[in-house]
N, CA, C and O atoms as a Tinker XYZ file with bonds, in Angstrom:
   252  protein
     1  N    -50.489000   -4.846000  -16.795000    73     2
     2  CA   -49.487000   -4.901000  -17.829000    64     1     3
     3  C    -50.144000   -5.343000  -19.075000    63     2     4     5
     4  O    -51.100000   -6.119000  -19.066000    81     3
     5  N    -49.617000   -4.836000  -20.166000    73     3     6
     6  CA   -50.146000   -5.154000  -21.492000    64     5     7
     7  C    -49.295000   -6.231000  -22.168000    63     6     8     9
     8  O    -48.628000   -7.055000  -21.542000    81     7
     9  N    -49.375000   -6.156000  -23.481000    73     7    10
    10  CA   -48.626000   -7.120000  -24.287000    64     9    11
    11  C    -47.882000   -6.405000  -25.438000    63    10    12    13
    12  O    -48.134000   -5.241000  -25.751000    81    11
    13  N    -46.972000   -7.152000  -26.037000    73    11    14
    14  CA   -46.230000   -6.639000  -27.136000    64    13    15
    15  C    -47.203000   -6.199000  -28.317000    63    14    16    17
    16  O    -47.009000   -5.184000  -28.986000    81    15
    17  N    -48.207000   -7.020000  -28.489000    73    15    18
    18  CA   -49.162000   -6.706000  -29.537000    64    17    19
    19  C    -49.876000   -5.403000  -29.244000    63    18    20    21
    20  O    -50.068000   -4.574000  -30.135000    81    19
    21  N    -50.267000   -5.226000  -28.000000    73    19    22
    22  CA   -50.905000   -3.965000  -27.625000    64    21    23
    23  C    -49.979000   -2.798000  -27.837000    63    22    24    25
    24  O    -50.394000   -1.783000  -28.396000    81    23
    25  N    -48.802000   -2.898000  -27.433000    73    23    26
    26  CA   -47.884000   -1.784000  -27.564000    64    25    27
    27  C    -47.605000   -1.455000  -29.101000    63    26    28    29
    28  O    -47.455000   -0.300000  -29.501000    81    27
    29  N    -47.554000   -2.519000  -29.880000    73    27    30
    30  CA   -47.337000   -2.333000  -31.330000    64    29    31
    31  C    -48.624000   -1.714000  -31.950000    63    30    32    33
    32  O    -48.527000   -0.948000  -32.909000    81    31
    33  N    -49.776000   -2.026000  -31.430000    73    31    34
    34  CA   -51.027000   -1.431000  -31.934000    64    33    35
    35  C    -51.072000    0.049000  -31.596000    63    34    36    37
    36  O    -51.483000    0.852000  -32.433000    81    35
    37  N    -50.668000    0.427000  -30.414000    73    35    38
    38  CA   -50.632000    1.841000  -30.036000    64    37    39
    39  C    -49.558000    2.576000  -30.835000    63    38    40    41
    40  O    -49.785000    3.715000  -31.242000    81    39
    41  N    -48.415000    1.975000  -31.069000    73    39    42
    42  CA   -47.332000    2.514000  -31.876000    64    41    43
    43  C    -47.805000    2.771000  -33.290000    63    42    44    45
    44  O    -47.441000    3.790000  -33.877000    81    43
    45  N    -48.615000    1.868000  -33.865000    73    43    46
    46  CA   -49.097000    2.051000  -35.198000    64    45    47
    47  C    -50.048000    3.307000  -35.292000    63    46    48    49
    48  O    -50.121000    3.949000  -36.339000    81    47
    49  N    -50.743000    3.624000  -34.216000    73    47    50
    50  CA   -51.629000    4.765000  -34.197000    64    49    51
    51  C    -50.971000    6.026000  -33.778000    63    50    52    53
    52  O    -51.560000    7.099000  -33.906000    81    51
    53  N    -49.759000    5.944000  -33.278000    73    51    54
    54  CA   -49.081000    7.164000  -32.738000    64    53    55
    55  C    -48.431000    7.951000  -33.885000    63    54    56    57
    56  O    -48.454000    7.502000  -35.031000    81    55
    57  N    -47.865000    9.092000  -33.591000    73    55    58
    58  CA   -47.138000    9.811000  -34.602000    64    57    59
    59  C    -45.929000    8.987000  -35.048000    63    58    60    61
    60  O    -45.354000    8.242000  -34.253000    81    59
    61  N    -45.542000    9.123000  -36.330000    73    59    62
    62  CA   -44.464000    8.250000  -36.868000    64    61    63
    63  C    -43.252000    8.096000  -36.047000    63    62    64    65
    64  O    -42.831000    6.971000  -35.776000    81    63
    65  N    -42.650000    9.199000  -35.623000    73    63    66
    66  CA   -41.429000    9.099000  -34.831000    64    65    67
    67  C    -41.654000    8.439000  -33.446000    63    66    68    69
    68  O    -40.889000    7.574000  -33.019000    81    67
    69  N    -42.671000    8.855000  -32.802000    73    67    70
    70  CA   -42.968000    8.289000  -31.503000    64    69    71
    71  C    -43.385000    6.800000  -31.679000    63    70    72    73
    72  O    -43.011000    5.957000  -30.864000    81    71
    73  N    -44.104000    6.507000  -32.670000    73    71    74
    74  CA   -44.519000    5.100000  -32.908000    64    73    75
    75  C    -43.331000    4.213000  -33.183000    63    74    76    77
    76  O    -43.301000    3.074000  -32.717000    81    75
    77  N    -42.335000    4.700000  -33.934000    73    75    78
    78  CA   -41.149000    3.862000  -34.201000    64    77    79
    79  C    -40.399000    3.576000  -32.920000    63    78    80    81
    80  O    -39.975000    2.445000  -32.683000    81    79
    81  N    -40.228000    4.628000  -32.064000    73    79    82
    82  CA   -39.512000    4.494000  -30.833000    64    81    83
    83  C    -40.248000    3.526000  -29.912000    63    82    84    85
    84  O    -39.633000    2.630000  -29.332000    81    83
    85  N    -41.568000    3.702000  -29.775000    73    83    86
    86  CA   -42.373000    2.862000  -28.932000    64    85    87
    87  C    -42.267000    1.416000  -29.370000    63    86    88    89
    88  O    -42.077000    0.530000  -28.537000    81    87
    89  N    -42.392000    1.155000  -30.713000    73    87    90
    90  CA   -42.322000   -0.248000  -31.243000    64    89    91
    91  C    -40.945000   -0.828000  -30.939000    63    90    92    93
    92  O    -40.840000   -1.984000  -30.530000    81    91
    93  N    -39.908000   -0.056000  -31.129000    73    91    94
    94  CA   -38.601000   -0.549000  -30.894000    64    93    95
    95  C    -38.413000   -0.930000  -29.424000    63    94    96    97
    96  O    -37.890000   -1.994000  -29.092000    81    95
    97  N    -38.879000    0.017000  -28.529000    73    95    98
    98  CA   -38.691000   -0.305000  -27.090000    64    97    99
    99  C    -39.539000   -1.533000  -26.680000    63    98   100   101
   100  O    -39.098000   -2.336000  -25.859000    81    99
   101  N    -40.778000   -1.681000  -27.263000    73    99   102
   102  CA   -41.584000   -2.819000  -26.886000    64   101   103
   103  C    -40.908000   -4.157000  -27.360000    63   102   104   105
   104  O    -40.913000   -5.147000  -26.629000    81   103
   105  N    -40.355000   -4.158000  -28.545000    73   103   106
   106  CA   -39.660000   -5.368000  -28.962000    64   105   107
   107  C    -38.500000   -5.653000  -28.151000    63   106   108   109
   108  O    -38.263000   -6.810000  -27.803000    81   107
   109  N    -37.710000   -4.619000  -27.804000    73   107   110
   110  CA   -36.568000   -4.800000  -26.978000    64   109   111
   111  C    -36.857000   -5.369000  -25.606000    63   110   112   113
   112  O    -36.158000   -6.246000  -25.099000    81   111
   113  N    -37.933000   -4.824000  -25.019000    73   111   114
   114  CA   -38.331000   -5.240000  -23.672000    64   113   115
   115  C    -38.851000   -6.733000  -23.725000    63   114   116   117
   116  O    -38.634000   -7.522000  -22.805000    81   115
   117  N    -39.528000   -7.052000  -24.826000    73   115   118
   118  CA   -40.017000   -8.450000  -24.922000    64   117   119
   119  C    -38.809000   -9.406000  -24.992000    63   118   120   121
   120  O    -38.786000  -10.397000  -24.261000    81   119
   121  N    -37.842000   -9.149000  -25.816000    73   119   122
   122  CA   -36.713000   -9.994000  -26.004000    64   121   123
   123  C    -35.910000  -10.000000  -24.703000    63   122   124   125
   124  O    -35.425000  -11.070000  -24.334000    81   123
   125  N    -35.743000   -8.967000  -24.028000    73   123   126
   126  CA   -35.040000   -8.918000  -22.786000    64   125   127
   127  C    -35.692000   -9.826000  -21.721000    63   126   128   129
   128  O    -35.025000  -10.602000  -21.036000    81   127
   129  N    -37.044000   -9.687000  -21.617000    73   127   130
   130  CA   -37.731000  -10.581000  -20.734000    64   129   131
   131  C    -37.653000  -12.050000  -21.072000    63   130   132   133
   132  O    -37.545000  -12.903000  -20.191000    81   131
   133  N    -37.711000  -12.334000  -22.362000    73   131   134
   134  CA   -37.535000  -13.692000  -22.857000    64   133   135
   135  C    -36.216000  -14.275000  -22.521000    63   134   136   137
   136  O    -36.141000  -15.443000  -22.139000    81   135
   137  N    -35.162000  -13.512000  -22.646000    73   135   138
   138  CA   -33.768000  -13.971000  -22.344000    64   137   139
   139  C    -33.688000  -14.254000  -20.873000    63   138   140   141
   140  O    -33.125000  -15.268000  -20.462000    81   139
   141  N    -34.267000  -13.337000  -20.039000    73   139   142
   142  CA   -34.162000  -13.508000  -18.604000    64   141   143
   143  C    -34.916000  -14.775000  -18.162000    63   142   144   145
   144  O    -34.419000  -15.497000  -17.297000    81   143
   145  N    -36.091000  -15.065000  -18.722000    73   143   146
   146  CA   -36.884000  -16.216000  -18.390000    64   145   147
   147  C    -36.193000  -17.480000  -18.846000    63   146   148   149
   148  O    -36.218000  -18.469000  -18.113000    81   147
   149  N    -35.589000  -17.505000  -19.992000    73   147   150
   150  CA   -34.928000  -18.657000  -20.517000    64   149   151
   151  C    -33.670000  -18.935000  -19.681000    63   150   152   153
   152  O    -33.341000  -20.101000  -19.463000    81   151
   153  N    -32.962000  -17.911000  -19.211000    73   151   154
   154  CA   -31.834000  -18.115000  -18.302000    64   153   155
   155  C    -32.241000  -18.743000  -17.019000    63   154   156   157
   156  O    -31.611000  -19.684000  -16.536000    81   155
   157  N    -33.339000  -18.199000  -16.443000    73   155   158
   158  CA   -33.881000  -18.715000  -15.189000    64   157   159
   159  C    -34.189000  -20.252000  -15.310000    63   158   160   161
   160  O    -33.792000  -21.077000  -14.487000    81   159
   161  N    -34.946000  -20.555000  -16.438000    73   159   162
   162  CA   -35.323000  -21.936000  -16.632000    64   161   163
   163  C    -34.126000  -22.848000  -16.840000    63   162   164   165
   164  O    -34.139000  -23.990000  -16.379000    81   163
   165  N    -33.055000  -22.357000  -17.547000    73   163   166
   166  CA   -31.891000  -23.157000  -17.660000    64   165   167
   167  C    -31.160000  -23.359000  -16.297000    63   166   168   169
   168  O    -30.568000  -24.411000  -16.055000    81   167
   169  N    -31.217000  -22.345000  -15.434000    73   167   170
   170  CA   -30.626000  -22.543000  -14.155000    64   169   171
   171  C    -31.401000  -23.513000  -13.291000    63   170   172   173
   172  O    -30.793000  -24.270000  -12.534000    81   171
   173  N    -32.718000  -23.520000  -13.375000    73   171   174
   174  CA   -33.513000  -24.534000  -12.681000    64   173   175
   175  C    -33.214000  -25.940000  -13.207000    63   174   176   177
   176  O    -33.119000  -26.881000  -12.420000    81   175
   177  N    -33.067000  -26.092000  -14.498000    73   175   178
   178  CA   -32.707000  -27.390000  -15.086000    64   177   179
   179  C    -31.417000  -27.875000  -14.639000    63   178   180   181
   180  O    -31.288000  -29.049000  -14.291000    81   179
   181  N    -30.391000  -27.002000  -14.624000    73   179   182
   182  CA   -29.070000  -27.375000  -14.140000    64   181   183
   183  C    -29.104000  -27.783000  -12.736000    63   182   184   185
   184  O    -28.510000  -28.800000  -12.378000    81   183
   185  N    -29.785000  -27.029000  -11.895000    73   183   186
   186  CA   -29.931000  -27.292000  -10.425000    64   185   187
   187  C    -30.597000  -28.689000  -10.242000    63   186   188   189
   188  O    -30.152000  -29.495000   -9.425000    81   187
   189  N    -31.628000  -28.937000  -10.990000    73   187   190
   190  CA   -32.350000  -30.246000  -10.853000    64   189   191
   191  C    -31.440000  -31.415000  -11.272000    63   190   192   193
   192  O    -31.439000  -32.472000  -10.641000    81   191
   193  N    -30.663000  -31.201000  -12.357000    73   191   194
   194  CA   -29.745000  -32.186000  -12.768000    64   193   195
   195  C    -28.653000  -32.541000  -11.769000    63   194   196   197
   196  O    -28.312000  -33.699000  -11.530000    81   195
   197  N    -28.113000  -31.414000  -11.184000    73   195   198
   198  CA   -27.108000  -31.642000  -10.096000    64   197   199
   199  C    -27.695000  -32.303000   -8.913000    63   198   200   201
   200  O    -27.063000  -33.170000   -8.311000    81   199
   201  N    -28.964000  -31.904000   -8.530000    73   199   202
   202  CA   -29.601000  -32.567000   -7.369000    64   201   203
   203  C    -29.831000  -34.059000   -7.605000    63   202   204   205
   204  O    -29.625000  -34.889000   -6.720000    81   203
   205  N    -30.262000  -34.369000   -8.822000    73   203   206
   206  CA   -30.452000  -35.768000   -9.215000    64   205   207
   207  C    -29.152000  -36.543000   -9.211000    63   206   208   209
   208  O    -29.115000  -37.699000   -8.790000    81   207
   209  N    -28.111000  -35.930000   -9.665000    73   207   210
   210  CA   -26.804000  -36.587000   -9.728000    64   209   211
   211  C    -26.221000  -36.853000   -8.333000    63   210   212   213
   212  O    -25.524000  -37.839000   -8.093000    81   211
   213  N    -26.542000  -35.924000   -7.431000    73   211   214
   214  CA   -25.997000  -36.093000   -6.026000    64   213   215
   215  C    -26.906000  -36.907000   -5.168000    63   214   216   217
   216  O    -26.422000  -37.593000   -4.268000    81   215
   217  N    -28.220000  -36.877000   -5.390000    73   215   218
   218  CA   -29.103000  -37.546000   -4.454000    64   217   219
   219  C    -29.508000  -38.957000   -4.857000    63   218   220   221
   220  O    -29.861000  -39.760000   -3.993000    81   219
   221  N    -29.466000  -39.290000   -6.182000    73   219   222
   222  CA   -29.968000  -40.583000   -6.606000    64   221   223
   223  C    -28.724000  -41.540000   -6.520000    63   222   224   225
   224  O    -27.575000  -41.124000   -6.664000    81   223
   225  N    -29.037000  -42.845000   -6.276000    73   223   226
   226  CA   -27.925000  -43.860000   -6.212000    64   225   227
   227  C    -27.370000  -44.085000   -7.608000    63   226   228   229
   228  O    -28.053000  -43.913000   -8.617000    81   227
   229  N    -26.143000  -44.463000   -7.623000    73   227   230
   230  CA   -25.467000  -44.708000   -8.919000    64   229   231
   231  C    -26.021000  -45.904000   -9.627000    63   230   232   233
   232  O    -26.120000  -45.917000  -10.854000    81   231
   233  N    -26.396000  -46.940000   -8.851000    73   231   234
   234  CA   -26.978000  -48.185000   -9.435000    64   233   235
   235  C    -27.962000  -48.781000   -8.445000    63   234   236   237
   236  O    -27.961000  -48.470000   -7.254000    81   235
   237  N    -28.767000  -49.616000   -8.969000    73   235   238
   238  CA   -29.799000  -50.214000   -8.181000    64   237   239
   239  C    -29.171000  -51.171000   -7.162000    63   238   240   241
   240  O    -28.175000  -51.844000   -7.430000    81   239
   241  N    -29.794000  -51.200000   -5.992000    73   239   242
   242  CA   -29.296000  -52.056000   -4.898000    64   241   243
   243  C    -29.475000  -53.537000   -5.311000    63   242   244   245
   244  O    -30.528000  -53.926000   -5.817000    81   243
   245  N    -28.455000  -54.325000   -5.091000    73   243   246
   246  CA   -28.567000  -55.791000   -5.416000    64   245   247
   247  C    -29.292000  -56.557000   -4.269000    63   246   248   249
   248  O    -29.117000  -56.293000   -3.080000    81   247
   249  N    -30.060000  -57.458000   -4.699000    73   247   250
   250  CA   -30.825000  -58.222000   -3.626000    64   249   251
   251  C    -30.379000  -59.655000   -3.577000    63   250   252
   252  O    -30.887000  -60.432000   -2.768000    81   251
């Protein structure tokens, strides 16, 4: 797999119409992947918060 920079470099050397389409698709794919990874990270954070809320005691045990 390559990178967005690599795809944009190829798009810059391609024919104008093809280059514009390739650059647009590369940017769109990057943003789509970023949204998916941020959503997954948010779900992990929510799950960890719920686990901590349910598993940890509400207050310290008195001695």
